[in-house]
C-alpha positions as CSV (number, residue, x, y, z in Angstrom):
1,X,93.3,132.3,102.1
2,X,95.1,128.7,102.9
3,X,94.2,126.0,105.2
4,X,97.2,123.5,106.0
5,X,97.7,120.0,107.7
6,X,100.4,118.2,108.5
7,X,101.5,114.3,109.7
8,X,104.6,113.7,110.5
9,X,106.2,110.1,110.6
10,X,103.7,108.2,108.8
11,X,104.6,104.4,109.0
12,X,104.4,103.7,105.1
13,X,106.7,104.4,103.0
14,X,106.1,108.1,100.7
15,X,105.9,106.0,97.5
16,X,103.1,103.6,98.6
17,X,101.4,107.9,100.0
18,X,102.5,109.4,96.4
19,X,100.4,106.4,94.4
20,X,97.0,108.0,96.3
21,X,98.5,111.7,97.0
22,X,98.3,112.3,93.1
23,X,95.2,110.9,92.3
24,X,93.2,113.9,94.8
25,X,95.7,116.8,93.6
26,X,93.8,119.7,92.5
27,X,90.4,118.4,93.3
28,X,87.4,119.9,95.1
29,X,88.0,118.5,99.0
30,X,84.0,116.1,98.2
31,X,86.1,114.7,95.3
32,X,88.5,114.2,97.1
33,X,87.0,112.6,100.0
34,X,85.1,110.3,97.2
35,X,88.3,109.1,95.9
36,X,89.4,108.4,99.4
37,X,86.3,106.5,100.4
38,X,86.3,103.8,98.1
39,X,90.4,103.5,97.4
40,X,91.5,100.4,99.4
41,X,95.1,101.3,100.6
42,X,96.6,102.0,103.8
43,X,97.4,105.2,102.4
44,X,94.0,106.5,101.6
45,X,92.8,106.0,105.2
46,X,95.7,108.1,106.7
47,X,94.9,110.6,104.1
48,X,91.2,110.9,104.1
49,X,91.8,112.1,108.1
50,X,94.6,114.3,107.0
51,X,92.4,116.1,104.3
52,X,89.7,116.1,106.8
53,X,91.1,117.7,109.8
54,X,92.5,120.6,107.1
55,X,89.2,121.1,106.4
56,X,88.2,121.3,110.1
57,X,91.3,124.0,110.6
58,X,89.9,126.0,107.5
59,X,87.0,126.0,109.4
60,X,87.8,126.7,112.3
61,X,90.7,128.8,112.3
62,X,90.5,131.0,109.1
63,X,86.6,131.0,108.7
64,X,86.3,129.1,106.0
65,X,83.5,127.8,104.0
66,X,83.7,124.3,103.5
67,X,82.0,123.8,100.2
68,X,84.3,126.0,98.5
69,X,87.2,124.7,99.5
70,X,89.7,122.3,97.3
71,X,93.1,120.3,97.2
72,X,95.8,123.4,96.3
73,X,98.2,121.1,97.6
74,X,99.9,117.7,98.5
75,X,103.2,116.2,98.6
76,X,104.7,113.8,100.8
77,X,108.6,113.5,101.8
78,X,110.5,110.9,103.2
79,X,110.7,110.7,106.6
80,X,113.2,108.8,109.2
81,X,114.0,105.3,108.7
82,X,113.6,102.7,111.3
83,X,116.7,100.1,110.8
84,X,115.8,96.3,112.2
85,X,117.9,93.1,111.6
86,X,116.3,90.5,110.4
87,X,118.4,86.4,111.2
88,X,119.3,84.6,107.9
89,X,120.5,81.0,107.5
90,X,124.9,80.6,108.5
91,X,124.8,83.4,110.9
92,X,124.1,86.0,108.5
93,X,121.6,88.8,108.6
94,X,120.0,91.5,106.5
95,X,119.1,94.7,107.8
96,X,116.0,95.6,107.1
97,X,114.4,99.5,106.7
98,X,111.4,100.4,108.2
99,X,110.3,104.0,106.3
100,X,108.1,106.4,106.9
101,X,106.7,109.9,105.8
102,X,105.9,113.6,105.9
103,X,102.3,114.1,104.7
104,X,101.5,117.5,104.1
105,X,98.0,119.2,102.4
106,X,96.8,122.8,101.6
107,X,93.5,123.6,100.6
108,X,92.4,126.7,99.6
109,X,89.2,128.0,98.7
């Protein structure tokens, strides 16, 4: 049985989040939690909260045991981009893209 948790519109680029997501793929929940705990990246905190949410969903909705759970799949998709303008010299302006991401985490027993 599987339990799913999603984090939509995370305020970080998909490329940065995928660096951490690749570390916990196919690991047990306990091992993934340890990896995320000792990582100093912002995206590690986001994924740790998502992992805890997925475990809570598995316990509450599907009556699964938390000791046997493992990260079945995690994938990160690009979300929408917010466009901002940065003034530059001589009256010019540059575009800034504030990127967002959608993280989907699936755990199974």
